C-alpha positions in Angstrom: 0.3 0.1 0.2 3.1 2.3 1.1 6.3 2.2 -0.6 9.1 4.0 0.3 12.1 3.5 -1.6 15.9 5.0 -0.7 13.9 8.0 0.5 16.0 10.9 2.1 15.9 14.4 3.6 18.7 16.4 4.1 18.4 20.3 4.5 19.9 22.9 3.2 22.9 23.4 5.8 24.0 19.9 5.8 22.0 18.0 8.2 21.2 14.9 7.5 17.0 13.7 9.2 16.3 10.5 7.7 18.7 8.7 5.5 18.1 7.2 2.5 15.0 4.8 3.8 13.5 1.8 2.5 9.8 0.9 4.3 7.0 -1.2 3.3 3.5 -0.5 4.7 1.0 -3.6 3.6 -2.7 -2.4 2.8 -4.5 -2.6 6.2 -1.5 -2.7 8.4 -0.9 -0.6 11.6 3.3 0.3 11.2 4.3 2.1 14.5 7.6 4.6 14.0 9.7 5.1 17.5 12.7 6.7 18.7 14.1 9.4 20.2 13.9 12.8 19.5 15.4 13.9 16.7 16.0 10.4 14.6 13.8 11.1 11.8 10.3 9.4 12.8 8.1 12.5 12.7 9.8 13.7 9.3 9.3 10.6 7.6 6.0 10.5 8.2 5.3 14.3 7.3 7.0 13.2 3.9 4.8 10.6 3.2 2.4 13.1 2.4 4.5 16.0 1.1 4.2 18.4 4.2 8.4 17.8 4.0 10.0 16.9 0.3 11.9 14.5 0.7 15.5 15.1 -1.1 15.7 11.1 -2.2 14.0 8.7 -3.0 10.6 7.4 -4.2 7.0 7.4 -2.7 4.0 5.0 -3.8 0.9 4.9 -2.4 -1.2 2.0 -4.3 1.1 1.6 -6.9 1.6 5.1 -7.9 4.7 7.5 -7.2 3.5 10.3 -5.4 6.1 12.7 -5.7 5.1 14.1 -8.8 1.3 14.8 -7.7 -0.1 18.0 -6.4 0.7 18.0 -3.1 -3.1 19.4 -1.7 -4.9 17.0 -3.5 -2.3 14.1 -2.6 -3.2 15.7 1.4 -6.8 15.1 0.9 -7.1 11.5 0.4 -5.1 11.1 3.4 -6.4 11.1 7.0 -3.5 12.9 9.3 -3.9 12.8 12.6 -1.7 14.6 15.2 -1.2 16.1 19.1 -2.6 19.2 18.5 -5.4 18.1 17.3 -5.9 22.0 15.6 -10.0 21.3 16.1 -11.5 24.5 14.8 -12.6 26.3 18.6 -15.4 28.6 17.3 -17.2 25.5 15.7 -19.6 22.6 17.4 -17.7 19.3 17.3 -20.1 18.2 13.8 -19.1 20.7 11.7 -15.3 20.0 12.8 -15.8 16.1 11.4 -17.8 18.0 8.1 -15.2 20.1 7.1 -13.0 17.8 4.7 -16.0 16.1 3.2 -17.2 19.5 2.5 -14.2 20.4 0.8 -14.2 17.3 -1.1 -17.7 18.8 -2.4 -20.5 16.9 -0.6 -23.8 18.3 0.4 -24.0 19.9 3.7 -27.0 17.2 4.6 -24.6 14.5 3.7 -21.5 15.4 5.4 -23.3 16.1 8.6 -24.6 12.4 8.7 -21.3 10.9 7.7 -20.1 13.4 11.1 -22.8 11.8 13.1 -21.8 8.1 12.3 -18.3 8.7 12.8 -18.3 10.3 16.2 -20.9 7.5 17.2 -18.1 4.8 15.8 -15.3 6.8 17.5 -17.1 6.1 20.6 -18.8 9.9 21.0 -22.7 10.0 20.8 -23.3 11.9 18.2 -26.5 13.2 20.5 -24.9 13.6 23.7 -21.3 15.4 21.9 -22.1 16.8 18.3 -23.1 20.3 19.5 -20.7 20.5 22.0 -17.9 23.3 20.7 -13.6 21.9 21.5 -13.6 23.6 25.0 -16.4 21.9 26.3 -15.0 18.6 25.8 -12.0 16.5 27.7 -8.1 16.2 25.4 -9.1 12.6 25.4 -12.6 13.3 23.9 -11.0 16.0 21.7 -8.3 13.1 20.3 -11.2 10.9 19.6 -13.0 14.4 17.8 -9.5 14.7 16.0 -9.7 10.8 14.5 -13.2 11.1 13.7 -12.4 14.4 10.7 -9.4 12.3 9.5 -11.5 9.4 8.4 -14.4 11.7 7.3 -12.9 11.5 3.8 -12.9 7.6 3.9 -9.0 8.0 3.3 -7.5 4.6 3.0 -4.5 5.9 4.6 -4.1 7.3 8.0 -1.4 9.1 9.1 -1.1 9.8 12.9 1.7 11.5 14.6 1.8 11.2 18.6 -2.0 11.1 18.5 -2.2 10.1 22.3 1.1 11.5 23.6 -1.0 15.0 25.3 -3.8 12.7 27.9 -2.7 11.4 30.7 -1.7 7.5 31.3 -5.1 5.8 32.0 -6.9 7.9 29.4 -4.2 7.1 26.5 -4.9 2.8 27.5 -8.1 3.7 26.5 -8.1 5.5 23.7 -5.2 2.7 22.4 -8.1 0.3 22.8 -10.3 2.0 21.1 -8.3 3.0 18.2 -7.1 -0.3 18.0 -11.0 -1.5 17.6 -11.7 1.0 15.4 -8.6 -0.3 12.7 -9.5 -3.9 12.6 -13.4 -2.9 12.1 -12.1 -0.5 9.4 -8.8 -1.8 8.0 -7.3 1.3 7.3 -3.4 1.6 6.5 -1.8 3.5 9.6 1.4 5.0 9.5 1.7 6.1 13.5 4.6 7.7 15.1 5.7 8.1 18.7 8.1 8.2 21.1 6.9 5.7 23.6 8.4 1.7 22.8 5.7 0.6 25.2 3.2 2.0 23.1 4.9 1.1 20.1 4.9 -2.5 21.0 1.4 -2.3 21.5 -0.2 -0.9 18.4 1.9 -2.0 15.9 1.5 -5.0 14.0 5.4 -4.0 13.0 7.6 -1.7 14.3 10.0 0.9 12.7 12.9 1.9 14.9 14.8 4.7 13.9 18.1 6.1 15.5 19.2 9.0 16.2 20.8 10.5 12.9 17.5 9.3 11.0 18.7 5.8 10.3 15.8 2.8 10.6 17.8 0.5 12.7 15.1 -2.4 12.7 12.0 -3.0 11.7 9.9 -5.8 12.1 7.0 -7.7 14.4 7.3 -6.2 18.3 7.6 -10.6 19.2 10.7 -10.2 16.9 12.0 -6.5 18.0 11.6 -7.8 21.9 13.6 -11.4 21.0 16.2 -10.3 18.6 17.3 -6.8 18.6 19.4 -5.5 15.6 22.1 -3.6 17.8 23.1 -2.4 20.8 20.8 1.2 20.2 17.8 -1.1 19.7 18.8 -3.2 22.5 19.8 -0.2 24.9 16.3 1.7 23.3 14.0 -1.4 24.2 15.6 -1.4 28.1 15.8 -4.0 30.9 12.4 -4.5 31.1 11.6 -5.8 27.5 11.1 -9.4 29.2 8.0 -7.9 30.5 6.5 -6.4 27.4 6.7 -9.8 25.6 3.9 -10.0 27.6 1.5 -7.8 25.3 2.4 -9.7 22.5 3.0 -13.4 23.6 -0.9 -15.5 22.8 -1.9 -18.1 25.3 -1.1 -22.0 24.5 -2.5 -24.2 24.9 0.8 -25.8 26.7 0.3 -22.9 28.7 -2.9 -24.7 30.2 -3.4 -26.8 33.4 -6.4 -29.2 32.7 -9.4 -28.2 34.1 -10.7 -31.3 35.5 -10.4 -30.9 39.3 -11.6 -27.3 39.6 -14.7 -26.0 40.1 -16.7 -23.6 38.3 -16.8 -20.9 41.4 -13.1 -21.7 41.2 -12.3 -20.3 37.4 -13.4 -16.6 38.8 -13.8 -14.8 35.2 -12.7 -16.3 31.8 -10.7 -15.1 28.4 -9.8 -16.1 25.1 -7.3 -18.6 23.7 -6.1 -15.6 21.7 -5.5 -13.4 24.8 -1.9 -12.1 25.5 -0.3 -13.0 28.9 -0.8 -9.5 29.4 -4.5 -9.6 29.4 -4.7 -12.7 31.0 -2.4 -11.8 34.0 -4.5 -8.2 34.1 -7.6 -11.0 34.9 -5.5 -12.9 37.5 -4.7 -9.6 39.2 -8.2 -8.6 39.9 -9.9 -11.7 40.9 -8.8 -13.1 44.5 -9.0 -16.8 42.7 -5.3 -17.2 41.4 -6.3 -18.2 38.1 -8.4 -17.8 34.9 -10.0 -20.0 32.7 -9.7 -19.9 29.1 -12.3 -21.0 26.3 -12.0 -21.3 22.6 -14.9 -20.2 21.7 -17.7 -21.5 24.1 -15.9 -24.5 25.2 -13.5 -24.5 28.1 -9.9 -25.6 27.3 -8.0 -25.4 30.5 -6.6 -22.8 33.5 -4.1 -20.6 33.1 -2.1 -19.3 36.9 0.4 -17.5 37.6 3.4 -20.2 37.2 1.7 -20.7 33.8 2.5 -17.4 32.4 5.9 -17.2 34.4 6.6 -20.4 32.3 5.1 -19.3 28.7 7.3 -16.2 29.0 9.9 -17.7 30.3 9.6 -20.4 26.8 9.0 -17.2 24.6 12.6 -15.2 26.0 14.1 -18.5 24.7 12.7 -18.9 21.9 
């Protein structure tokens, strides 16, 4: 869907923001660009929609080279979400979301209907929030409006630059969960920038780690990144707690479970699906006083997972 081939950015004073970069993003994939400040991740994002022009290389979207296209027309087909959100303060929420469809020439009635549907989609009841103004919403709610506005023109590509960075940690996790649900539902191709390795591992289908100087240090799945850092920089950036981070990317396996035989139904506490992660399972166990969680495959119980089982599963993942 998106292909960067030899894309680089060097400024007039000789500063290299991004070294020659090769990066592929598949249709429907969520790729996260992560790294320290000044590593070129936001510059890369802005080159995709040509807010910044690349010095070298080509950028293809859906098979066409967009480096020679009208940048304004290109941007109208790409959703863009930034940390500052940029809502129009004197316009109602529904009017903010209608902005892009109206620019495309949609009728006011069609644009309004689309905006109301999108507010519901991002978890903001349109009857409650549609006629409010931005200052009447919390930071997290405003961020949801920003996502809705970016989706209003139904773009195939969504670019997100630190979209959850301006909200508190609890709200951030909720927004991450909500966006992941939305991504599964809509199947958009997403490139997202963050400086937070935990957010990158939690959100990304694949993660691109940038080093200072605009070098792509490693590109792979979160599990690959945590298990096999490509070099000392990635090892240091992932940090000493990479073992714990593997909880977020390791799914439950039947080999992690103990038999359900002999365990009374009342001892199971809550249940969780076999497709859940070890992190999700541990969270359920910690909320209960049962010391275990029942695991089901569909409607069928297949075993129980205990803290000891999580420990064994994590150790196996780290040595795999």
